[in-house]
VOFI-199887 format. One record per residue (C-alpha): residue number from 1; residue in one letter; y, x, z. Coordinates in steps of 0.1 Angstrom, whole numbers, always signed. Each point is the difference from the previous one (the first is absolute). Example, Ala and Ser with C-alpha at 12.3 -4.5 7.8 and 13.67 -1.06 7.14 Angstrom:
<nodes>
(node 1,a,(-45,+123,+78))
(node 2,s,(+34,+14,-7))
</nodes>
This chain:
<nodes>
(node 1,m,(+1494,+917,+270))
(node 2,l,(-19,-4,+32))
(node 3,r,(-14,-35,+7))
(node 4,i,(-7,-9,+36))
(node 5,g,(-18,-32,+9))
(node 6,l,(+12,-14,+33))
(node 7,t,(-18,-28,+17))
(node 8,g,(-11,-14,+34))
(node 9,g,(-10,-33,+16))
(node 10,m,(+25,-27,+10))
(node 11,g,(+20,+12,+30))
(node 12,a,(-11,+36,-3))
(node 13,g,(+36,+12,-8))
(node 14,k,(-3,+9,-37))
(node 15,s,(+36,-11,-6))
(node 16,t,(+13,+25,+26))
(node 17,v,(-18,+28,-18))
(node 18,a,(+12,-12,-34))
(node 19,r,(+36,-1,+13))
(node 20,i,(-2,+36,+12))
(node 21,f,(-15,+12,-33))
(node 22,a,(+29,-18,-18))
(node 23,e,(+26,+17,+23))
(node 24,r,(-16,+34,-8))
(node 25,g,(+5,-6,-37))
(node 26,a,(-32,-18,-12))
(node 27,v,(+1,-25,-28))
(node 28,l,(-14,-31,+17))
(node 29,v,(-19,-25,-21))
(node 30,d,(-7,-30,+23))
(node 31,s,(-27,-23,-14))
(node 32,d,(+11,-29,+22))
(node 33,v,(+36,+3,-12))
(node 34,i,(-13,+1,-36))
(node 35,a,(-23,-30,+5))
(node 36,r,(+31,-20,+11))
(node 37,e,(+22,+14,-28))
(node 38,v,(-24,-10,-28))
(node 39,v,(+0,-37,+11))
(node 40,a,(+37,-3,+8))
(node 41,p,(+19,-29,-16))
(node 42,g,(+5,+4,-37))
(node 43,t,(-29,+24,-5))
(node 44,e,(-30,-4,-23))
(node 45,g,(-22,+3,+30))
(node 46,l,(+14,-31,+17))
(node 47,a,(-1,-20,-32))
(node 48,a,(-37,+9,-5))
(node 49,l,(-8,-10,+36))
(node 50,v,(+17,-34,-5))
(node 51,a,(-19,-5,-32))
(node 52,a,(-33,+8,+17))
(node 53,f,(+5,-18,+34))
(node 54,g,(+28,-26,-6))
(node 55,a,(+36,-4,+8))
(node 56,d,(-7,-10,+36))
(node 57,i,(-4,+37,+9))
(node 58,l,(+37,+4,-3))
(node 59,a,(+25,-4,+29))
(node 60,a,(+31,-21,-3))
(node 61,d,(+21,+30,-11))
(node 62,g,(-25,+9,-28))
(node 63,s,(-16,+29,+18))
(node 64,l,(-37,+3,+6))
(node 65,d,(-13,-20,+30))
(node 66,r,(-26,+25,+10))
(node 67,p,(-19,-22,+25))
(node 68,a,(-2,-27,-27))
(node 69,l,(-14,+25,-25))
(node 70,a,(-25,+14,+25))
(node 71,a,(-13,-35,+7))
(node 72,k,(-9,-4,-37))
(node 73,a,(-8,+36,-9))
(node 74,f,(-24,+6,+28))
(node 75,a,(-18,-33,-3))
(node 76,s,(-27,+15,-23))
(node 77,d,(-11,+33,-14))
(node 78,e,(+10,-12,-35))
(node 79,a,(+36,-8,+12))
(node 80,r,(+3,+33,+18))
(node 81,a,(-12,+18,-32))
(node 82,t,(+27,-19,-19))
(node 83,l,(+27,+12,+25))
(node 84,n,(-12,+36,-2))
(node 85,g,(-2,-2,-38))
(node 86,i,(+37,-9,-1))
(node 87,t,(+14,+22,+27))
(node 88,h,(-21,+32,-1))
(node 89,p,(+9,+10,-36))
(node 90,l,(+37,-6,+8))
(node 91,v,(-1,+21,+32))
(node 92,g,(-19,+27,-18))
(node 93,k,(+25,+1,-29))
(node 94,r,(+30,+1,+24))
(node 95,t,(-16,+27,+21))
(node 96,a,(-6,+22,-31))
(node 97,e,(+36,-5,-10))
(node 98,l,(+13,+12,+34))
(node 99,i,(-24,+30,+0))
(node 100,a,(+10,+10,-35))
(node 101,a,(+37,-1,+9))
(node 102,a,(-5,+24,+29))
(node 103,p,(+11,+36,-4))
(node 104,a,(-27,+26,-10))
(node 105,d,(+2,+16,+34))
(node 106,a,(-2,-32,+19))
(node 107,i,(-23,-8,+29))
(node 108,v,(-9,-36,-8))
(node 109,v,(-12,-20,+30))
(node 110,q,(-18,-32,-10))
(node 111,d,(-1,-24,+29))
(node 112,i,(-31,-21,-7))
(node 113,p,(-13,-23,+27))
(node 114,l,(-33,-6,-18))
(node 115,l,(-5,+36,-12))
(node 116,v,(-34,+3,+17))
(node 117,e,(-12,-35,-8))
(node 118,n,(+8,+5,-37))
(node 119,g,(-15,+35,-2))
(node 120,l,(+32,+17,-12))
(node 121,g,(-4,+32,+20))
(node 122,p,(-14,+21,-29))
(node 123,l,(+32,-7,-21))
(node 124,m,(+21,+18,+26))
(node 125,n,(+5,+37,+7))
(node 126,l,(-2,-8,+37))
(node 127,v,(-6,-30,+21))
(node 128,v,(+19,-5,+33))
(node 129,i,(-14,-25,+25))
(node 130,v,(+20,-13,+29))
(node 131,l,(-24,-10,+28))
(node 132,a,(+4,-20,+33))
(node 133,d,(-24,-17,+22))
(node 134,e,(-6,-37,-6))
(node 135,e,(+15,-11,+34))
(node 136,t,(+31,+20,-7))
(node 137,r,(+3,-15,-35))
(node 138,v,(-5,-36,+13))
(node 139,r,(+27,+6,+27))
(node 140,r,(+25,+12,-25))
(node 141,l,(-7,-29,-24))
(node 142,v,(+5,-25,+28))
(node 143,e,(+30,+16,+16))
(node 144,f,(+19,+13,-30))
(node 145,r,(-10,-23,-29))
(node 146,g,(-6,-32,+19))
(node 147,i,(-35,-5,-13))
(node 148,d,(-24,-21,+20))
(node 149,e,(-27,+22,+17))
(node 150,a,(-29,-18,-15))
(node 151,d,(+16,+2,-35))
(node 152,a,(+7,+37,+6))
(node 153,r,(-36,+7,+9))
(node 154,a,(-12,-19,-30))
(node 155,r,(+22,+19,-24))
(node 156,i,(-11,+33,+15))
(node 157,a,(-37,-10,-4))
(node 158,a,(+6,-8,-36))
(node 159,q,(+12,+35,-8))
(node 160,a,(-19,+33,-3))
(node 161,t,(-15,+14,+31))
(node 162,d,(+14,+31,+17))
(node 163,e,(-33,+17,-10))
(node 164,q,(+6,-8,-36))
(node 165,r,(+36,+13,+2))
(node 166,r,(-11,+33,+16))
(node 167,a,(-25,+5,-28))
(node 168,t,(+28,-5,-26))
(node 169,g,(+28,+20,+17))
(node 170,d,(+7,+36,-5))
(node 171,v,(+26,-2,+28))
(node 172,l,(-4,-22,+31))
(node 173,l,(+32,-7,+20))
(node 174,d,(-6,-14,+35))
(node 175,n,(+27,-25,+8))
(node 176,n,(-12,-14,+33))
(node 177,g,(+29,+14,+19))
(node 178,a,(+35,-13,+7))
(node 179,n,(+27,-5,-27))
(node 180,g,(+9,+35,-13))
(node 181,d,(-31,+18,+12))
(node 182,i,(-13,+3,-35))
(node 183,d,(+32,+14,-16))
(node 184,a,(-7,+37,+7))
(node 185,a,(-35,-2,-16))
(node 186,v,(+15,-16,-32))
(node 187,h,(+27,+26,-3))
(node 188,a,(-25,+28,+5))
(node 189,l,(-23,-15,-27))
(node 190,w,(+30,-1,-24))
(node 191,d,(+11,+36,+7))
(node 192,e,(-34,+17,+4))
(node 193,r,(-21,-18,-25))
(node 194,l,(+18,-23,-24))
(node 195,i,(+28,+23,-10))
(node 196,p,(-23,+30,-8))
(node 197,f,(-25,-23,-16))
(node 198,e,(+26,-13,-24))
(node 199,r,(+12,+35,-8))
(node 200,n,(-35,+12,-7))
(node 201,l,(-7,-30,-22))
(node 202,r,(+32,+4,-20))
(node 203,t,(-5,+38,-5))
(node 204,r,(-37,-3,-5))
(node 205,v,(-9,+24,+29))
(node 206,p,(-31,-5,+21))
(node 207,a,(+6,-1,+37))
(node 208,r,(-13,+30,+19))
(node 209,r,(-2,+12,+36))
(node 210,e,(+12,+34,+9))
(node 211,g,(-17,+22,+25))
(node 212,e,(-35,+11,+8))
(node 213,m,(-33,-13,-14))
(node 214,r,(-12,-20,+30))
(node 215,l,(-29,-24,+6))
(node 216,v,(+7,-32,+20))
(node 217,e,(-25,-23,+17))
(node 218,p,(-14,-28,-21))
(node 219,d,(+23,-29,-4))
(node 220,p,(-16,-35,-3))
(node 221,k,(+30,-11,-20))
(node 222,w,(-8,+24,-29))
(node 223,a,(-24,-24,-17))
(node 224,a,(+25,-29,-1))
(node 225,q,(+28,+23,-11))
(node 226,a,(-22,+12,-29))
(node 227,q,(-9,-35,-10))
(node 228,r,(+37,-10,-2))
(node 229,l,(+7,+30,-22))
(node 230,i,(-30,-8,-22))
(node 231,a,(+13,-36,-4))
(node 232,r,(+33,+14,-13))
(node 233,l,(-18,+24,-23))
(node 234,w,(-20,-28,-15))
(node 235,v,(+33,-18,-8))
(node 236,v,(+12,+31,-19))
(node 237,c,(-33,+9,-18))
(node 238,g,(-16,-33,-7))
(node 239,a,(-28,+3,-26))
(node 240,d,(+8,+37,-5))
(node 241,a,(-18,+8,+32))
(node 242,v,(-38,-2,+2))
(node 243,r,(+1,+1,+38))
(node 244,i,(+22,+12,+28))
(node 245,d,(-15,+14,+32))
(node 246,h,(+10,+14,+34))
(node 247,i,(-15,+35,+1))
(node 248,g,(+3,+31,+21))
(node 249,s,(-1,+5,+37))
(node 250,t,(+21,-30,+9))
(node 251,a,(-26,-22,-17))
(node 252,v,(-26,+12,+25))
(node 253,p,(+1,-20,+33))
(node 254,g,(+3,+23,+31))
(node 255,l,(+8,+32,-19))
(node 256,p,(+31,+20,+9))
(node 257,a,(+21,+8,-30))
(node 258,k,(+34,+9,-13))
(node 259,d,(+21,-32,+2))
(node 260,v,(+0,-4,-38))
(node 261,i,(-19,-28,-17))
(node 262,d,(-18,+10,-32))
(node 263,l,(-7,-26,-27))
(node 264,q,(-18,+3,-33))
(node 265,i,(+8,-20,-32))
(node 266,t,(-29,+2,-24))
(node 267,v,(+11,-3,-36))
(node 268,r,(-20,+2,-32))
(node 269,d,(+17,+32,-11))
(node 270,l,(+30,+21,+10))
(node 271,g,(+20,-13,-29))
(node 272,i,(+2,-32,+19))
(node 273,a,(+10,+19,+31))
(node 274,d,(+29,+16,-19))
(node 275,a,(+11,-34,-13))
(node 276,l,(+1,-13,+36))
(node 277,r,(+23,+28,+11))
(node 278,d,(+34,-18,-3))
(node 279,r,(-14,-33,+12))
(node 280,l,(-14,+16,+32))
(node 281,a,(+33,+19,+6))
(node 282,d,(+20,-32,-4))
(node 283,a,(-22,-17,+25))
(node 284,g,(+5,+28,+26))
(node 285,f,(-27,+25,-9))
(node 286,p,(+16,+30,-17))
(node 287,h,(-20,+25,-20))
(node 288,k,(-8,+35,+15))
(node 289,p,(+0,+20,-32))
(node 290,h,(-10,+33,+16))
(node 291,i,(-35,-12,+7))
(node 292,t,(-22,-7,-30))
(node 293,g,(-35,+5,+12))
(node 294,d,(-24,+3,+29))
(node 295,n,(-17,+31,+12))
(node 296,p,(-26,+6,-27))
(node 297,k,(-36,-4,+13))
(node 298,p,(-20,+5,-32))
(node 299,t,(-37,+2,+2))
(node 300,p,(-27,+2,-28))
(node 301,a,(-5,-37,+5))
(node 302,d,(+35,-8,-10))
(node 303,p,(+5,-12,-36))
(node 304,g,(+19,+29,-16))
(node 305,g,(-11,+25,+25))
(node 306,a,(+30,+20,+13))
(node 307,d,(+26,-20,-20))
(node 308,t,(+27,-4,+26))
(node 309,a,(+16,-28,-20))
(node 310,l,(-27,-22,+16))
(node 311,w,(+20,+3,+32))
(node 312,a,(+34,-10,-15))
(node 313,k,(+19,-27,+17))
(node 314,r,(+35,-14,+5))
(node 315,l,(+16,-2,+34))
(node 316,h,(+27,-22,+14))
(node 317,g,(+15,-4,+35))
(node 318,n,(+15,-28,+19))
(node 319,a,(+38,+0,+2))
(node 320,d,(-1,-17,+34))
(node 321,p,(+7,+26,+27))
(node 322,g,(-16,-23,+26))
(node 323,r,(-34,+0,-17))
(node 324,l,(-10,+32,-18))
(node 325,a,(-26,-5,-27))
(node 326,n,(-15,+18,-29))
(node 327,v,(-12,-20,-30))
(node 328,h,(-26,+18,-22))
(node 329,l,(-6,-12,-35))
(node 330,r,(-34,+11,-14))
(node 331,a,(-20,-10,-30))
(node 332,e,(-30,-21,+5))
(node 333,g,(-33,+19,+3))
(node 334,t,(+15,+34,+3))
(node 335,p,(-13,+23,+28))
(node 336,g,(+33,-2,+19))
(node 337,q,(+0,-38,-1))
(node 338,r,(-36,-3,+11))
(node 339,f,(+3,+27,+27))
(node 340,a,(+30,-18,+17))
(node 341,l,(-21,-31,+5))
(node 342,e,(-33,+17,+8))
(node 343,f,(+16,+24,+25))
(node 344,r,(+18,-29,+18))
(node 345,d,(-33,-20,+2))
(node 346,l,(-19,+31,+13))
(node 347,l,(+25,+4,+28))
(node 348,r,(-2,-37,+8))
(node 349,e,(-38,-1,+2))
(node 350,d,(-9,+35,+13))
(node 351,a,(+11,+9,+35))
(node 352,a,(-11,+36,-4))
(node 353,a,(+20,+4,-32))
(node 354,r,(+31,-14,+18))
(node 355,a,(-4,+24,+29))
(node 356,e,(-5,+29,-24))
(node 357,y,(+31,-10,-20))
(node 358,l,(+21,-4,+32))
(node 359,d,(-10,+36,+10))
(node 360,i,(+13,+12,-34))
(node 361,k,(+32,-20,+3))
(node 362,r,(+6,+14,+35))
(node 363,a,(-5,+36,-14))
(node 364,a,(+24,-7,-28))
(node 365,e,(+25,-14,+23))
(node 366,e,(-2,+31,+22))
(node 367,k,(+4,+23,-30))
(node 368,a,(+31,-19,-11))
(node 369,a,(+15,+0,+35))
(node 370,g,(+36,+13,+1))
(node 371,l,(+4,-3,-38))
(node 372,t,(+19,-26,-20))
(node 373,g,(+3,-11,-36))
(node 374,a,(-21,+17,-27))
(node 375,a,(-11,+27,+24))
(node 376,a,(-15,-25,+23))
(node 377,a,(-17,-19,-28))
(node 378,d,(-15,+32,-14))
(node 379,a,(-14,+10,+33))
(node 380,y,(-13,-35,+8))
(node 381,y,(-18,-5,-34))
(node 382,s,(-14,+35,-1))
(node 383,i,(-23,-11,+28))
(node 384,k,(-8,-35,-13))
(node 385,e,(-4,+6,-38))
(node 386,p,(-31,+23,+3))
(node 387,w,(-16,-26,+22))
(node 388,f,(+8,-27,-25))
(node 389,d,(-17,+20,-27))
(node 390,a,(-32,+3,+21))
(node 391,v,(+0,-37,+8))
(node 392,f,(+5,-9,-36))
(node 393,a,(-30,+21,-9))
(node 394,r,(-20,-18,+27))
(node 395,l,(+10,-34,-12))
(node 396,a,(-8,+10,-36))
(node 397,h,(-36,+5,+10))
</nodes>
């Protein structure tokens, strides 16, 4: 199933977005609702809180008196740790139960107020952030929730900053407008990205973009997008990965490129890459079985000479149609693994090499103009691959 993390600061309008997602058919898992549920009267959670903090945290009707608990639980770091030690496992357990009960083709939206603060983004297939300016949020909290302005500002200051949220979010929804202004953007996100993302994930098909092979101007967001994908890949691979790197043209600041992020997972051997296949697919990175190696660039300096097995790899693609990406798995120390890193670093450090490569890319783009699919790819790479061979020989020396 597709797991979407939804968050935003107080007053940003996260609940509005959650409601629309639920109306469209999402399975909504609301952390705040669960947090109240696990300490309701008669629960083990409430009993544990009473045992830890005393019976005076109960209201007259036996329910939890939240202000009374807060006065005790936030009096010290030790008390807060006790509170978290009781409630967090219960919330986690109930969350897991709700997700496990969802249909296999579900889009699960986890509404998590502290998603950014708790570093939960890498556990999600996609993170959606609802943003609004601080003054807008303060006004909403005062007018619609009756919160004192000073208290509203203090609560906002205690949360993650908008800069931190932007760094975590794959999708940023601007909710500074009037009530209802954001609705169209949420519906478009559901129809154009989440529905096809879920389908690709379930059927294990990488997302692809039809049309011509075109370069776009460098996007300063590429680096952050790559880092979010890398964080998710680390969750999947764990100790099976030696390193995970952003490679290719999008890893070179200022260089025009196809709008496809390339990442490299370095593994000890390709047996590990094969063992990771299903785990990567389950996490949203399906295998591309038709590509099993790089363009061979053997030289006499290569161990094994012209043995093209040195250039073997495994390739996966991102199932998210909103962020195309290729994930190359190569064995540590092989020519292909080294070349991916050395070539990226050459382009970053050498302006002349960048200019030369851009000329080659423009020529490849021109040759592929008017073509689509395999024909476009063949035309495009027929220009680039010979140049790669020459650069590899240059780097080898």
